[in-house]
All heavy atoms as a GROMACS GRO file, in nm:
protein
  636
    1MET      N    1   1.988   1.607   1.686
    1MET     CA    2   1.926   1.642   1.559
    1MET      C    3   2.013   1.593   1.443
    1MET      O    4   2.135   1.592   1.453
    1MET     CB    5   1.913   1.793   1.547
    1MET     CG    6   1.804   1.852   1.628
    1MET     SD    7   1.766   2.011   1.554
    1MET     CE    8   1.625   2.050   1.649
    2ASN      N    9   1.947   1.556   1.338
    2ASN     CA   10   2.014   1.508   1.218
    2ASN      C   11   1.991   1.605   1.104
    2ASN      O   12   1.889   1.672   1.099
    2ASN     CB   13   1.958   1.372   1.175
    2ASN     CG   14   1.982   1.265   1.279
    2ASN    OD1   15   2.092   1.248   1.326
    2ASN    ND2   16   1.878   1.194   1.315
    3ASN      N   17   2.086   1.607   1.009
    3ASN     CA   18   2.056   1.677   0.886
    3ASN      C   19   1.978   1.580   0.796
    3ASN      O   20   1.963   1.462   0.830
    3ASN     CB   21   2.182   1.733   0.819
    3ASN     CG   22   2.278   1.626   0.771
    3ASN    OD1   23   2.238   1.516   0.735
    3ASN    ND2   24   2.404   1.658   0.768
    4VAL      N   25   1.929   1.629   0.686
    4VAL     CA   26   1.844   1.546   0.599
    4VAL      C   27   1.921   1.426   0.546
    4VAL      O   28   1.869   1.315   0.542
    4VAL     CB   29   1.784   1.631   0.484
    4VAL    CG1   30   1.709   1.543   0.386
    4VAL    CG2   31   1.692   1.739   0.539
    5ASN      N   32   2.047   1.446   0.507
    5ASN     CA   33   2.125   1.334   0.454
    5ASN      C   34   2.141   1.223   0.559
    5ASN      O   35   2.132   1.105   0.526
    5ASN     CB   36   2.264   1.382   0.408
    5ASN     CG   37   2.256   1.466   0.283
    5ASN    OD1   38   2.160   1.461   0.208
    5ASN    ND2   39   2.358   1.546   0.262
    6ARG      N   40   2.166   1.262   0.683
    6ARG     CA   41   2.179   1.164   0.792
    6ARG      C   42   2.047   1.092   0.814
    6ARG      O   43   2.044   0.971   0.835
    6ARG     CB   44   2.225   1.234   0.921
    6ARG     CG   45   2.240   1.140   1.038
    6ARG     CD   46   2.366   1.059   1.026
    6ARG     NE   47   2.380   0.973   1.143
    6ARG     CZ   48   2.414   0.847   1.137
    6ARG    NH1   49   2.444   0.791   1.022
    6ARG    NH2   50   2.423   0.774   1.244
    7ALA      N   51   1.936   1.166   0.809
    7ALA     CA   52   1.804   1.106   0.828
    7ALA      C   53   1.775   1.004   0.718
    7ALA      O   54   1.723   0.895   0.746
    7ALA     CB   55   1.696   1.214   0.832
    8VAL      N   56   1.812   1.034   0.594
    8VAL     CA   57   1.791   0.940   0.484
    8VAL      C   58   1.875   0.814   0.507
    8VAL      O   59   1.825   0.702   0.492
    8VAL     CB   60   1.823   1.005   0.347
    8VAL    CG1   61   1.828   0.900   0.236
    8VAL    CG2   62   1.721   1.112   0.313
    9ALA      N   63   2.001   0.832   0.545
    9ALA     CA   64   2.088   0.717   0.570
    9ALA      C   65   2.033   0.631   0.684
    9ALA      O   66   2.029   0.507   0.672
    9ALA     CB   67   2.230   0.765   0.603
   10LEU      N   68   1.989   0.694   0.791
   10LEU     CA   69   1.933   0.619   0.904
   10LEU      C   70   1.806   0.546   0.864
   10LEU      O   71   1.784   0.431   0.906
   10LEU     CB   72   1.905   0.713   1.022
   10LEU     CG   73   2.027   0.768   1.094
   10LEU    CD1   74   1.984   0.877   1.193
   10LEU    CD2   75   2.102   0.657   1.164
   11ARG      N   76   1.723   0.610   0.783
   11ARG     CA   77   1.598   0.546   0.739
   11ARG      C   78   1.628   0.425   0.651
   11ARG      O   79   1.565   0.320   0.666
   11ARG     CB   80   1.511   0.648   0.664
   11ARG     CG   81   1.378   0.594   0.617
   11ARG     CD   82   1.285   0.559   0.730
   11ARG     NE   83   1.150   0.535   0.677
   11ARG     CZ   84   1.064   0.451   0.731
   11ARG    NH1   85   1.095   0.387   0.842
   11ARG    NH2   86   0.946   0.434   0.677
   12ILE      N   87   1.726   0.437   0.564
   12ILE     CA   88   1.763   0.324   0.479
   12ILE      C   89   1.812   0.208   0.566
   12ILE      O   90   1.768   0.093   0.548
   12ILE     CB   91   1.870   0.364   0.376
   12ILE    CG1   92   1.811   0.460   0.273
   12ILE    CG2   93   1.929   0.241   0.308
   12ILE    CD1   94   1.913   0.526   0.182
   13GLU      N   95   1.900   0.236   0.660
   13GLU     CA   96   1.951   0.130   0.749
   13GLU      C   97   1.837   0.066   0.827
   13GLU      O   98   1.833  -0.056   0.842
   13GLU     CB   99   2.056   0.186   0.845
   13GLU     CG  100   2.186   0.225   0.778
   13GLU     CD  101   2.269   0.107   0.729
   13GLU    OE1  102   2.234  -0.010   0.754
   13GLU    OE2  103   2.371   0.133   0.664
   14GLU      N  104   1.745   0.148   0.875
   14GLU     CA  105   1.630   0.098   0.950
   14GLU      C  106   1.546   0.002   0.864
   14GLU      O  107   1.508  -0.107   0.908
   14GLU     CB  108   1.545   0.219   0.994
   14GLU     CG  109   1.416   0.189   1.064
   14GLU     CD  110   1.342   0.319   1.096
   14GLU    OE1  111   1.273   0.372   1.007
   14GLU    OE2  112   1.355   0.366   1.209
   15LEU      N  113   1.521   0.043   0.739
   15LEU     CA  114   1.438  -0.039   0.650
   15LEU      C  115   1.511  -0.165   0.603
   15LEU      O  116   1.448  -0.269   0.582
   15LEU     CB  117   1.390   0.044   0.531
   15LEU     CG  118   1.286   0.151   0.567
   15LEU    CD1  119   1.267   0.248   0.451
   15LEU    CD2  120   1.154   0.087   0.607
   16LEU      N  121   1.642  -0.156   0.586
   16LEU     CA  122   1.719  -0.276   0.549
   16LEU      C  123   1.702  -0.384   0.655
   16LEU      O  124   1.678  -0.501   0.623
   16LEU     CB  125   1.867  -0.242   0.531
   16LEU     CG  126   1.906  -0.163   0.407
   16LEU    CD1  127   2.052  -0.120   0.415
   16LEU    CD2  128   1.881  -0.244   0.280
   17LYS      N  129   1.712  -0.344   0.781
   17LYS     CA  130   1.695  -0.439   0.891
   17LYS      C  131   1.552  -0.488   0.899
   17LYS      O  132   1.527  -0.608   0.914
   17LYS     CB  133   1.736  -0.374   1.023
   17LYS     CG  134   1.883  -0.353   1.037
   17LYS     CD  135   1.917  -0.283   1.167
   17LYS     CE  136   2.065  -0.246   1.169
   17LYS     NZ  137   2.099  -0.161   1.281
   18GLU      N  138   1.458  -0.394   0.892
   18GLU     CA  139   1.316  -0.428   0.905
   18GLU      C  140   1.271  -0.526   0.796
   18GLU      O  141   1.198  -0.620   0.823
   18GLU     CB  142   1.233  -0.300   0.897
   18GLU     CG  143   1.084  -0.318   0.909
   18GLU     CD  144   1.011  -0.185   0.896
   18GLU    OE1  145   1.046  -0.092   0.970
   18GLU    OE2  146   0.921  -0.177   0.810
   19LYS      N  147   1.318  -0.503   0.673
   19LYS     CA  148   1.274  -0.586   0.561
   19LYS      C  149   1.368  -0.703   0.533
   19LYS      O  150   1.339  -0.786   0.449
   19LYS     CB  151   1.257  -0.499   0.437
   19LYS     CG  152   1.147  -0.395   0.455
   19LYS     CD  153   1.115  -0.324   0.328
   19LYS     CE  154   1.000  -0.228   0.347
   19LYS     NZ  155   0.870  -0.288   0.336
   20GLY      N  156   1.480  -0.707   0.605
   20GLY     CA  157   1.573  -0.820   0.592
   20GLY      C  158   1.637  -0.830   0.455
   20GLY      O  159   1.655  -0.941   0.403
   21ILE      N  160   1.671  -0.717   0.395
   21ILE     CA  161   1.739  -0.722   0.266
   21ILE      C  162   1.877  -0.656   0.278
   21ILE      O  163   1.904  -0.579   0.369
   21ILE     CB  164   1.656  -0.656   0.153
   21ILE    CG1  165   1.636  -0.507   0.177
   21ILE    CG2  166   1.522  -0.725   0.135
   21ILE    CD1  167   1.568  -0.436   0.061
   22THR      N  168   1.962  -0.690   0.185
   22THR     CA  169   2.099  -0.638   0.186
   22THR      C  170   2.106  -0.509   0.106
   22THR      O  171   2.016  -0.477   0.027
   22THR     CB  172   2.196  -0.739   0.123
   22THR    OG1  173   2.159  -0.757  -0.015
   22THR    CG2  174   2.192  -0.873   0.196
   23ARG      N  175   2.216  -0.438   0.125
   23ARG     CA  176   2.239  -0.317   0.046
   23ARG      C  177   2.245  -0.352  -0.103
   23ARG      O  178   2.197  -0.278  -0.186
   23ARG     CB  179   2.371  -0.251   0.087
   23ARG     CG  180   2.369  -0.192   0.224
   23ARG     CD  181   2.505  -0.137   0.259
   23ARG     NE  182   2.506  -0.081   0.392
   23ARG     CZ  183   2.609  -0.017   0.442
   23ARG    NH1  184   2.720  -0.001   0.372
   23ARG    NH2  185   2.602   0.033   0.564
   24TYR      N  186   2.309  -0.465  -0.134
   24TYR     CA  187   2.320  -0.508  -0.273
   24TYR      C  188   2.181  -0.531  -0.333
   24TYR      O  189   2.152  -0.487  -0.443
   24TYR     CB  190   2.404  -0.635  -0.283
   24TYR     CG  191   2.414  -0.688  -0.423
   24TYR    CD1  192   2.499  -0.630  -0.515
   24TYR    CD2  193   2.334  -0.795  -0.464
   24TYR    CE1  194   2.507  -0.678  -0.646
   24TYR    CE2  195   2.341  -0.844  -0.593
   24TYR     CZ  196   2.428  -0.784  -0.684
   24TYR     OH  197   2.434  -0.830  -0.813
   25ARG      N  198   2.094  -0.600  -0.259
   25ARG     CA  199   1.959  -0.627  -0.308
   25ARG      C  200   1.882  -0.496  -0.327
   25ARG      O  201   1.811  -0.478  -0.425
   25ARG     CB  202   1.885  -0.719  -0.210
   25ARG     CG  203   1.739  -0.747  -0.243
   25ARG     CD  204   1.710  -0.802  -0.381
   25ARG     NE  205   1.794  -0.914  -0.416
   25ARG     CZ  206   1.823  -0.949  -0.542
   25ARG    NH1  207   1.774  -0.882  -0.644
   25ARG    NH2  208   1.901  -1.050  -0.566
   26LEU      N  209   1.898  -0.401  -0.234
   26LEU     CA  210   1.832  -0.272  -0.248
   26LEU      C  211   1.881  -0.201  -0.374
   26LEU      O  212   1.800  -0.145  -0.448
   26LEU     CB  213   1.857  -0.184  -0.125
   26LEU     CG  214   1.801  -0.042  -0.133
   26LEU    CD1  215   1.649  -0.042  -0.154
   26LEU    CD2  216   1.838   0.036  -0.008
   27ALA      N  217   2.011  -0.206  -0.398
   27ALA     CA  218   2.065  -0.144  -0.519
   27ALA      C  219   2.003  -0.207  -0.644
   27ALA      O  220   1.962  -0.136  -0.736
   27ALA     CB  221   2.217  -0.156  -0.521
   28MET      N  222   1.994  -0.339  -0.644
   28MET     CA  223   1.936  -0.409  -0.759
   28MET      C  224   1.788  -0.375  -0.775
   28MET      O  225   1.740  -0.351  -0.886
   28MET     CB  226   1.954  -0.560  -0.745
   28MET     CG  227   2.098  -0.606  -0.743
   28MET     SD  228   2.190  -0.561  -0.891
   28MET     CE  229   2.108  -0.660  -1.012
   29ASN      N  230   1.714  -0.372  -0.664
   29ASN     CA  231   1.570  -0.345  -0.670
   29ASN      C  232   1.540  -0.201  -0.710
   29ASN      O  233   1.438  -0.175  -0.774
   29ASN     CB  234   1.505  -0.372  -0.534
   29ASN     CG  235   1.498  -0.518  -0.497
   29ASN    OD1  236   1.527  -0.605  -0.579
   29ASN    ND2  237   1.464  -0.546  -0.374
   30SER      N  238   1.626  -0.109  -0.671
   30SER     CA  239   1.597   0.032  -0.691
   30SER      C  240   1.654   0.089  -0.820
   30SER      O  241   1.607   0.191  -0.869
   30SER     CB  242   1.651   0.114  -0.574
   30SER     OG  243   1.793   0.110  -0.572
   31GLY      N  244   1.758   0.025  -0.872
   31GLY     CA  245   1.824   0.080  -0.990
   31GLY      C  246   1.928   0.185  -0.954
   31GLY      O  247   1.988   0.246  -1.041
   32VAL      N  248   1.949   0.207  -0.825
   32VAL     CA  249   2.054   0.298  -0.777
   32VAL      C  250   2.181   0.216  -0.767
   32VAL      O  251   2.180   0.106  -0.711
   32VAL     CB  252   2.015   0.358  -0.640
   32VAL    CG1  253   2.128   0.440  -0.582
   32VAL    CG2  254   1.888   0.442  -0.652
   33THR      N  255   2.290   0.267  -0.821
   33THR     CA  256   2.413   0.188  -0.817
   33THR      C  257   2.456   0.163  -0.674
   33THR      O  258   2.428   0.242  -0.583
   33THR     CB  259   2.528   0.260  -0.892
   33THR    OG1  260   2.561   0.380  -0.822
   33THR    CG2  261   2.492   0.289  -1.037
   34HIS      N  262   2.526   0.051  -0.656
   34HIS     CA  263   2.574   0.015  -0.524
   34HIS      C  264   2.667   0.124  -0.469
   34HIS      O  265   2.662   0.156  -0.350
   34HIS     CB  266   2.646  -0.120  -0.528
   34HIS     CG  267   2.684  -0.170  -0.394
   34HIS    ND1  268   2.809  -0.150  -0.342
   34HIS    CD2  269   2.614  -0.237  -0.299
   34HIS    CE1  270   2.815  -0.202  -0.220
   34HIS    NE2  271   2.697  -0.256  -0.192
   35SER      N  272   2.748   0.183  -0.554
   35SER     CA  273   2.840   0.287  -0.508
   35SER      C  274   2.764   0.413  -0.463
   35SER      O  275   2.802   0.475  -0.363
   35SER     CB  276   2.944   0.322  -0.614
   35SER     OG  277   2.883   0.373  -0.730
   36THR      N  278   2.658   0.449  -0.534
   36THR     CA  279   2.577   0.563  -0.492
   36THR      C  280   2.510   0.534  -0.359
   36THR      O  281   2.510   0.619  -0.269
   36THR     CB  282   2.471   0.597  -0.599
   36THR    OG1  283   2.538   0.635  -0.720
   36THR    CG2  284   2.380   0.709  -0.554
   37LEU      N  285   2.456   0.416  -0.345
   37LEU     CA  286   2.392   0.377  -0.220
   37LEU      C  287   2.493   0.381  -0.105
   37LEU      O  288   2.465   0.433   0.003
   37LEU     CB  289   2.330   0.239  -0.234
   37LEU     CG  290   2.247   0.189  -0.118
   37LEU    CD1  291   2.132   0.283  -0.087
   37LEU    CD2  292   2.194   0.050  -0.148
   38LYS      N  293   2.614   0.329  -0.130
   38LYS     CA  294   2.720   0.331  -0.030
   38LYS      C  295   2.754   0.475   0.009
   38LYS      O  296   2.769   0.507   0.128
   38LYS     CB  297   2.844   0.260  -0.081
   38LYS     CG  298   2.957   0.250   0.020
   38LYS     CD  299   3.078   0.184  -0.039
   38LYS     CE  300   3.156   0.294  -0.105
   38LYS     NZ  301   3.288   0.279  -0.140
   39ASN      N  302   2.764   0.562  -0.089
   39ASN     CA  303   2.794   0.703  -0.061
   39ASN      C  304   2.684   0.770   0.021
   39ASN      O  305   2.713   0.852   0.109
   39ASN     CB  306   2.818   0.780  -0.191
   39ASN     CG  307   2.948   0.741  -0.258
   39ASN    OD1  308   3.040   0.690  -0.194
   39ASN    ND2  309   2.956   0.762  -0.387
   40ILE      N  310   2.560   0.736  -0.005
   40ILE     CA  311   2.449   0.790   0.073
   40ILE      C  312   2.458   0.741   0.217
   40ILE      O  313   2.445   0.818   0.311
   40ILE     CB  314   2.313   0.753   0.010
   40ILE    CG1  315   2.294   0.828  -0.123
   40ILE    CG2  316   2.198   0.783   0.106
   40ILE    CD1  317   2.177   0.780  -0.206
   41LEU      N  318   2.482   0.612   0.233
   41LEU     CA  319   2.488   0.554   0.367
   41LEU      C  320   2.609   0.602   0.447
   41LEU      O  321   2.601   0.612   0.569
   41LEU     CB  322   2.485   0.402   0.358
   41LEU     CG  323   2.352   0.345   0.310
   41LEU    CD1  324   2.366   0.196   0.278
   41LEU    CD2  325   2.244   0.368   0.411
   42HIS      N  326   2.717   0.634   0.378
   42HIS     CA  327   2.836   0.685   0.446
   42HIS      C  328   2.836   0.837   0.450
   42HIS      O  329   2.933   0.898   0.497
   42HIS     CB  330   2.963   0.633   0.378
   42HIS     CG  331   2.984   0.487   0.398
   42HIS    ND1  332   3.071   0.437   0.490
   42HIS    CD2  333   2.927   0.378   0.340
   42HIS    CE1  334   3.068   0.305   0.488
   42HIS    NE2  335   2.979   0.268   0.397
   43GLU      N  336   2.729   0.895   0.399
   43GLU     CA  337   2.707   1.041   0.400
   43GLU      C  338   2.820   1.118   0.334
   43GLU      O  339   2.861   1.224   0.379
   43GLU     CB  340   2.686   1.089   0.543
   43GLU     CG  341   2.566   1.025   0.609
   43GLU     CD  342   2.553   1.063   0.754
   43GLU    OE1  343   2.543   1.184   0.783
   43GLU    OE2  344   2.554   0.970   0.838
   44THR      N  345   2.870   1.064   0.223
   44THR     CA  346   2.973   1.134   0.147
   44THR      C  347   2.915   1.215   0.032
   44THR      O  348   2.990   1.278  -0.041
   44THR     CB  349   3.080   1.036   0.094
   44THR    OG1  350   3.017   0.938   0.012
   44THR    CG2  351   3.154   0.971   0.208
   45VAL      N  352   2.784   1.214   0.017
   45VAL     CA  353   2.717   1.300  -0.081
   45VAL      C  354   2.669   1.425  -0.008
   45VAL      O  355   2.625   1.417   0.107
   45VAL     CB  356   2.600   1.230  -0.152
   45VAL    CG1  357   2.649   1.122  -0.246
   45VAL    CG2  358   2.501   1.174  -0.055
   46ARG      N  359   2.678   1.538  -0.072
   46ARG     CA  360   2.637   1.664  -0.009
   46ARG      C  361   2.486   1.673   0.004
   46ARG      O  362   2.434   1.705   0.108
   46ARG     CB  363   2.688   1.782  -0.088
   46ARG     CG  364   2.836   1.798  -0.079
   46ARG     CD  365   2.878   1.918  -0.154
   46ARG     NE  366   2.979   1.987  -0.076
   46ARG     CZ  367   3.021   2.105  -0.102
   46ARG    NH1  368   2.972   2.172  -0.203
   46ARG    NH2  369   3.114   2.160  -0.028
   47ASP      N  370   2.417   1.648  -0.105
   47ASP     CA  371   2.272   1.657  -0.106
   47ASP      C  372   2.215   1.540  -0.183
   47ASP      O  373   2.249   1.520  -0.300
   47ASP     CB  374   2.224   1.788  -0.170
   47ASP     CG  375   2.259   1.909  -0.088
   47ASP    OD1  376   2.229   1.907   0.032
   47ASP    OD2  377   2.316   2.004  -0.144
   48ASN      N  378   2.129   1.465  -0.117
   48ASN     CA  379   2.061   1.356  -0.186
   48ASN      C  380   1.955   1.415  -0.277
   48ASN      O  381   1.880   1.503  -0.236
   48ASN     CB  382   1.993   1.263  -0.085
   48ASN     CG  383   2.092   1.184  -0.004
   48ASN    OD1  384   2.189   1.135  -0.058
   48ASN    ND2  385   2.067   1.172   0.124
   49LEU      N  386   1.949   1.367  -0.398
   49LEU     CA  387   1.844   1.411  -0.489
   49LEU      C  388   1.714   1.341  -0.454
   49LEU      O  389   1.713   1.224  -0.416
   49LEU     CB  390   1.882   1.378  -0.634
   49LEU     CG  391   2.004   1.448  -0.691
   49LEU    CD1  392   2.034   1.396  -0.830
   49LEU    CD2  393   1.981   1.599  -0.695
   50LEU      N  394   1.606   1.413  -0.466
   50LEU     CA  395   1.475   1.354  -0.439
   50LEU      C  396   1.450   1.237  -0.533
   50LEU      O  397   1.397   1.135  -0.492
   50LEU     CB  398   1.364   1.460  -0.452
   50LEU     CG  399   1.224   1.411  -0.424
   50LEU    CD1  400   1.212   1.353  -0.284
   50LEU    CD2  401   1.124   1.524  -0.444
   51SER      N  402   1.493   1.250  -0.658
   51SER     CA  403   1.472   1.141  -0.754
   51SER      C  404   1.544   1.013  -0.708
   51SER      O  405   1.490   0.903  -0.723
   51SER     CB  406   1.519   1.182  -0.894
   51SER     OG  407   1.656   1.218  -0.892
   52THR      N  408   1.662   1.026  -0.649
   52THR     CA  409   1.734   0.910  -0.598
   52THR      C  410   1.661   0.851  -0.479
   52THR      O  411   1.648   0.728  -0.467
   52THR     CB  412   1.878   0.949  -0.559
   52THR    OG1  413   1.943   1.005  -0.673
   52THR    CG2  414   1.956   0.828  -0.509
   53THR      N  415   1.611   0.937  -0.392
   53THR     CA  416   1.537   0.889  -0.275
   53THR      C  417   1.409   0.818  -0.318
   53THR      O  418   1.371   0.717  -0.259
   53THR     CB  419   1.507   1.006  -0.179
   53THR    OG1  420   1.630   1.074  -0.150
   53THR    CG2  421   1.445   0.956  -0.050
   54ILE      N  422   1.345   0.867  -0.422
   54ILE     CA  423   1.224   0.801  -0.475
   54ILE      C  424   1.260   0.661  -0.526
   54ILE      O  425   1.188   0.564  -0.501
   54ILE     CB  426   1.158   0.887  -0.584
   54ILE    CG1  427   1.095   1.012  -0.521
   54ILE    CG2  428   1.052   0.807  -0.661
   54ILE    CD1  429   1.050   1.116  -0.621
   55LEU      N  430   1.372   0.650  -0.598
   55LEU     CA  431   1.415   0.519  -0.647
   55LEU      C  432   1.444   0.424  -0.531
   55LEU      O  433   1.408   0.306  -0.536
   55LEU     CB  434   1.540   0.533  -0.734
   55LEU     CG  435   1.519   0.596  -0.871
   55LEU    CD1  436   1.654   0.620  -0.939
   55LEU    CD2  437   1.430   0.508  -0.958
   56ILE      N  438   1.509   0.475  -0.427
   56ILE     CA  439   1.538   0.391  -0.311
   56ILE      C  440   1.409   0.346  -0.245
   56ILE      O  441   1.394   0.228  -0.209
   56ILE     CB  442   1.630   0.467  -0.212
   56ILE    CG1  443   1.769   0.482  -0.274
   56ILE    CG2  444   1.637   0.396  -0.078
   56ILE    CD1  445   1.861   0.576  -0.200
   57ALA      N  446   1.314   0.437  -0.230
   57ALA     CA  447   1.183   0.399  -0.173
   57ALA      C  448   1.120   0.288  -0.257
   57ALA      O  449   1.069   0.190  -0.202
   57ALA     CB  450   1.092   0.521  -0.165
   58SER      N  451   1.126   0.302  -0.387
   58SER     CA  452   1.066   0.199  -0.474
   58SER      C  453   1.141   0.067  -0.460
   58SER      O  454   1.081  -0.040  -0.471
   58SER     CB  455   1.063   0.244  -0.620
   58SER     OG  456   1.192   0.244  -0.677
   59GLY      N  457   1.272   0.072  -0.430
   59GLY     CA  458   1.349  -0.050  -0.406
   59GLY      C  459   1.302  -0.123  -0.281
   59GLY      O  460   1.320  -0.244  -0.269
   60PHE      N  461   1.243  -0.050  -0.188
   60PHE     CA  462   1.183  -0.109  -0.069
   60PHE      C  463   1.036  -0.143  -0.093
   60PHE      O  464   0.966  -0.183  -0.001
   60PHE     CB  465   1.192  -0.014   0.050
   60PHE     CG  466   1.328  -0.005   0.114
   60PHE    CD1  467   1.397   0.115   0.116
   60PHE    CD2  468   1.385  -0.116   0.175
   60PHE    CE1  469   1.521   0.125   0.177
   60PHE    CE2  470   1.509  -0.107   0.236
   60PHE     CZ  471   1.578   0.013   0.237
   61ASP      N  472   0.989  -0.123  -0.217
   61ASP     CA  473   0.848  -0.144  -0.253
   61ASP      C  474   0.758  -0.051  -0.172
   61ASP      O  475   0.656  -0.093  -0.118
   61ASP     CB  476   0.808  -0.290  -0.236
   61ASP     CG  477   0.681  -0.325  -0.312
   61ASP    OD1  478   0.653  -0.259  -0.415
   61ASP    OD2  479   0.608  -0.416  -0.268
   62MET      N  480   0.802   0.076  -0.163
   62MET     CA  481   0.730   0.178  -0.088
   62MET      C  482   0.713   0.302  -0.176
   62MET      O  483   0.790   0.322  -0.268
   62MET     CB  484   0.810   0.222   0.036
   62MET     CG  485   0.849   0.116   0.132
   62MET     SD  486   0.962   0.181   0.258
   62MET     CE  487   0.843   0.248   0.373
   63THR      N  488   0.617   0.383  -0.140
   63THR     CA  489   0.607   0.515  -0.202
   63THR      C  490   0.703   0.609  -0.128
   63THR      O  491   0.749   0.578  -0.017
   63THR     CB  492   0.465   0.573  -0.192
   63THR    OG1  493   0.435   0.595  -0.053
   63THR    CG2  494   0.362   0.478  -0.253
   64ILE      N  495   0.732   0.723  -0.186
   64ILE     CA  496   0.816   0.820  -0.118
   64ILE      C  497   0.748   0.868   0.010
   64ILE      O  498   0.815   0.892   0.111
   64ILE     CB  499   0.855   0.937  -0.211
   64ILE    CG1  500   0.963   1.026  -0.147
   64ILE    CG2  501   0.734   1.019  -0.250
   64ILE    CD1  502   1.095   0.960  -0.123
   65SER      N  503   0.617   0.877   0.009
   65SER     CA  504   0.543   0.918   0.130
   65SER      C  505   0.563   0.817   0.242
   65SER      O  506   0.583   0.856   0.358
   65SER     CB  507   0.394   0.932   0.100
   65SER     OG  508   0.373   1.035   0.006
   66GLU      N  509   0.560   0.690   0.209
   66GLU     CA  510   0.582   0.586   0.310
   66GLU      C  511   0.726   0.591   0.362
   66GLU      O  512   0.749   0.575   0.482
   66GLU     CB  513   0.553   0.447   0.253
   66GLU     CG  514   0.407   0.423   0.224
   66GLU     CD  515   0.383   0.298   0.143
   66GLU    OE1  516   0.462   0.268   0.050
   66GLU    OE2  517   0.284   0.228   0.172
   67PHE      N  518   0.821   0.614   0.272
   67PHE     CA  519   0.961   0.623   0.313
   67PHE      C  520   0.981   0.739   0.410
   67PHE      O  521   1.051   0.726   0.510
   67PHE     CB  522   1.050   0.641   0.190
   67PHE     CG  523   1.196   0.647   0.221
   67PHE    CD1  524   1.271   0.531   0.232
   67PHE    CD2  525   1.260   0.769   0.240
   67PHE    CE1  526   1.407   0.536   0.263
   67PHE    CE2  527   1.395   0.776   0.269
   67PHE     CZ  528   1.469   0.659   0.280
   68LEU      N  529   0.920   0.853   0.381
   68LEU     CA  530   0.937   0.972   0.463
   68LEU      C  531   0.850   0.972   0.588
   68LEU      O  532   0.865   1.060   0.673
   68LEU     CB  533   0.909   1.098   0.380
   68LEU     CG  534   1.005   1.123   0.264
   68LEU    CD1  535   0.957   1.240   0.180
   68LEU    CD2  536   1.148   1.144   0.313
   69ASP      N  537   0.761   0.875   0.600
   69ASP     CA  538   0.673   0.867   0.716
   69ASP      C  539   0.748   0.804   0.834
   69ASP      O  540   0.728   0.689   0.870
   69ASP     CB  541   0.548   0.786   0.682
   69ASP     CG  542   0.447   0.786   0.796
   69ASP    OD1  543   0.452   0.877   0.880
   69ASP    OD2  544   0.362   0.695   0.798
   70SER      N  545   0.836   0.884   0.891
   70SER     CA  546   0.921   0.840   1.002
   70SER      C  547   0.952   0.960   1.089
   70SER      O  548   0.969   1.071   1.036
   70SER     CB  549   1.052   0.781   0.946
   70SER     OG  550   1.148   0.768   1.047
   71PRO      N  551   0.962   0.940   1.218
   71PRO     CA  552   1.001   1.051   1.306
   71PRO      C  553   1.135   1.114   1.267
   71PRO      O  554   1.161   1.229   1.299
   71PRO     CB  555   1.008   0.987   1.445
   71PRO     CG  556   0.924   0.865   1.435
   71PRO     CD  557   0.933   0.819   1.292
   72LEU      N  558   1.219   1.039   1.196
   72LEU     CA  559   1.346   1.093   1.151
   72LEU      C  560   1.328   1.220   1.068
   72LEU      O  561   1.416   1.306   1.065
   72LEU     CB  562   1.423   0.990   1.068
   72LEU     CG  563   1.476   0.868   1.141
   72LEU    CD1  564   1.519   0.760   1.042
   72LEU    CD2  565   1.592   0.909   1.231
   73PHE      N  566   1.215   1.230   0.999
   73PHE     CA  567   1.191   1.342   0.909
   73PHE      C  568   1.100   1.449   0.966
   73PHE      O  569   1.065   1.544   0.897
   73PHE     CB  570   1.137   1.291   0.774
   73PHE     CG  571   1.234   1.200   0.705
   73PHE    CD1  572   1.212   1.063   0.704
   73PHE    CD2  573   1.348   1.248   0.646
   73PHE    CE1  574   1.302   0.977   0.642
   73PHE    CE2  575   1.439   1.164   0.584
   73PHE     CZ  576   1.416   1.028   0.583
   74HIS      N  577   1.061   1.437   1.092
   74HIS     CA  578   0.982   1.542   1.155
   74HIS      C  579   1.070   1.665   1.172
   74HIS      O  580   1.188   1.653   1.208
   74HIS     CB  581   0.927   1.497   1.290
   74HIS     CG  582   0.824   1.389   1.280
   74HIS    ND1  583   0.768   1.331   1.388
   74HIS    CD2  584   0.768   1.326   1.171
   74HIS    CE1  585   0.680   1.239   1.351
   74HIS    NE2  586   0.680   1.234   1.220
   75GLU      N  587   1.014   1.780   1.146
   75GLU     CA  588   1.091   1.904   1.148
   75GLU      C  589   1.169   1.924   1.278
   75GLU      O  590   1.283   1.972   1.278
   75GLU     CB  591   1.001   2.024   1.124
   75GLU     CG  592   0.954   2.034   0.981
   75GLU     CD  593   0.865   2.155   0.958
   75GLU    OE1  594   0.905   2.266   1.000
   75GLU    OE2  595   0.760   2.138   0.898
   76GLU      N  596   1.108   1.886   1.390
   76GLU     CA  597   1.176   1.907   1.517
   76GLU      C  598   1.297   1.815   1.536
   76GLU      O  599   1.379   1.837   1.625
   76GLU     CB  600   1.079   1.891   1.636
   76GLU     CG  601   1.022   1.751   1.652
   76GLU     CD  602   0.893   1.726   1.575
   76GLU    OE1  603   0.853   1.809   1.491
   76GLU    OE2  604   0.831   1.620   1.600
   77ASN      N  605   1.308   1.712   1.451
   77ASN     CA  606   1.420   1.620   1.458
   77ASN      C  607   1.529   1.649   1.354
   77ASN      O  608   1.628   1.576   1.347
   77ASN     CB  609   1.373   1.476   1.444
   77ASN     CG  610   1.282   1.435   1.558
   77ASN    OD1  611   1.300   1.482   1.669
   77ASN    ND2  612   1.186   1.350   1.530
   78LEU      N  613   1.506   1.751   1.272
   78LEU     CA  614   1.599   1.783   1.166
   78LEU      C  615   1.668   1.917   1.191
   78LEU      O  616   1.605   2.013   1.237
   78LEU     CB  617   1.528   1.789   1.030
   78LEU     CG  618   1.480   1.657   0.972
   78LEU    CD1  619   1.400   1.683   0.846
   78LEU    CD2  620   1.596   1.564   0.943
   79ASN      N  621   1.792   1.921   1.157
   79ASN     CA  622   1.869   2.045   1.162
   79ASN      C  623   1.876   2.096   1.017
   79ASN      O  624   1.957   2.049   0.939
   79ASN     CB  625   2.008   2.019   1.217
   79ASN     CG  626   2.090   2.143   1.230
   79ASN    OD1  627   2.037   2.255   1.226
   79ASN    ND2  628   2.219   2.126   1.245
   80ILE      N  629   1.789   2.189   0.985
   80ILE     CA  630   1.781   2.239   0.846
   80ILE      C  631   1.842   2.377   0.840
   80ILE      O  632   1.820   2.461   0.920
   80ILE     CB  633   1.636   2.241   0.798
   80ILE    CG1  634   1.580   2.100   0.800
   80ILE    CG2  635   1.627   2.298   0.658
   80ILE    CD1  636   1.435   2.087   0.762
   0.00000   0.00000   0.00000
């Protein structure tokens, strides 16, 4: 089981590979600073803000619903 922060980091890594873009490009596309993105991916932030996750989703040219549409976010896969 993952916590929500881990699930967000895993989803970002999954989408980076799937869409063939770099962390730097995602930062540029989303407006989230590279350091914030790095902190999310290294799970050094305590709680990801929904607004930041929405920006990241938009950096992938996705809605937040599309970003969260992953088994990673199913309740049975999360330790809440």
